[in-house]
C-alpha positions in Angstrom: -0.1 0.0 -0.1 2.8 2.4 0.8 4.7 2.0 -2.3 1.3 2.6 -4.5 0.4 5.8 -2.4 4.0 7.2 -3.0 3.9 6.3 -7.0 0.3 7.9 -7.0 2.1 11.1 -6.3 -0.9 12.4 -4.6 -1.0 13.8 -1.1 -2.0 11.2 1.4 -3.3 10.4 5.0 -3.2 7.1 6.3 -4.6 6.1 9.9 -3.0 3.6 12.1 -2.4 2.9 15.5 0.6 4.3 17.0 0.9 2.6 20.4 -1.1 1.8 23.9 0.3 0.7 27.2 1.2 -2.7 26.2 2.9 -2.4 22.6 4.1 -0.3 20.0 3.6 -0.2 15.9 7.2 -1.1 14.4 5.9 -0.7 11.2 5.6 3.0 11.6 9.5 3.2 12.2 10.1 1.0 9.3 7.5 0.7 6.5 6.2 4.4 6.8 10.0 6.0 8.4 9.8 8.7 5.5 6.1 10.2 6.5 4.9 13.2 8.6 3.2 12.0 12.0 1.0 13.6 13.8 -0.8 11.6 17.1 -4.2 11.6 18.3 -5.3 9.7 21.5 -8.4 7.7 21.8 -9.9 5.9 24.7 -11.9 3.2 24.0 -15.0 2.3 25.8 -15.8 -0.9 24.5 -14.2 -4.1 25.5 -14.9 -7.4 27.2 -13.6 -6.8 30.2 -13.6 -3.2 31.6 -9.7 -3.7 32.4 -9.1 -4.1 28.6 -10.9 -0.6 27.9 -7.9 1.8 27.5 -6.0 4.4 25.7 -4.6 3.9 22.3 -2.5 6.8 20.3 -3.7 7.1 16.7 -1.0 8.0 13.9 -2.2 10.3 11.1 0.9 9.4 8.6 1.2 11.6 5.4 3.6 12.5 2.7 3.9 16.3 3.3 4.0 18.5 5.9 0.3 19.8 7.0 2.0 22.8 8.6 3.0 23.8 5.0 -0.3 23.1 3.3 -2.1 26.4 1.7 1.0 28.4 2.3 2.6 27.0 -1.3 -0.7 28.5 -3.0 -0.1 31.9 -0.9 3.5 32.1 -2.0 2.6 31.2 -6.1 0.0 34.0 -5.9 2.9 36.6 -5.1 5.2 35.7 -7.8 
């Protein structure tokens, strides 16, 4: 999936889990290592046992810097 997304030439965002108190998603540092990452913490209220309901860190992975989106157009309009 990563290779196809990069080959498309389009901007993309992929949502996946990053980590919780039990484990870490190693693919983020290997397969997706060239991406910009933003995190969002979620709490899961559903689970067979209450002790299994906990926080999960979501990772939003993208092939562009989200802080520069929109600034490119402003720069081009001034030229």
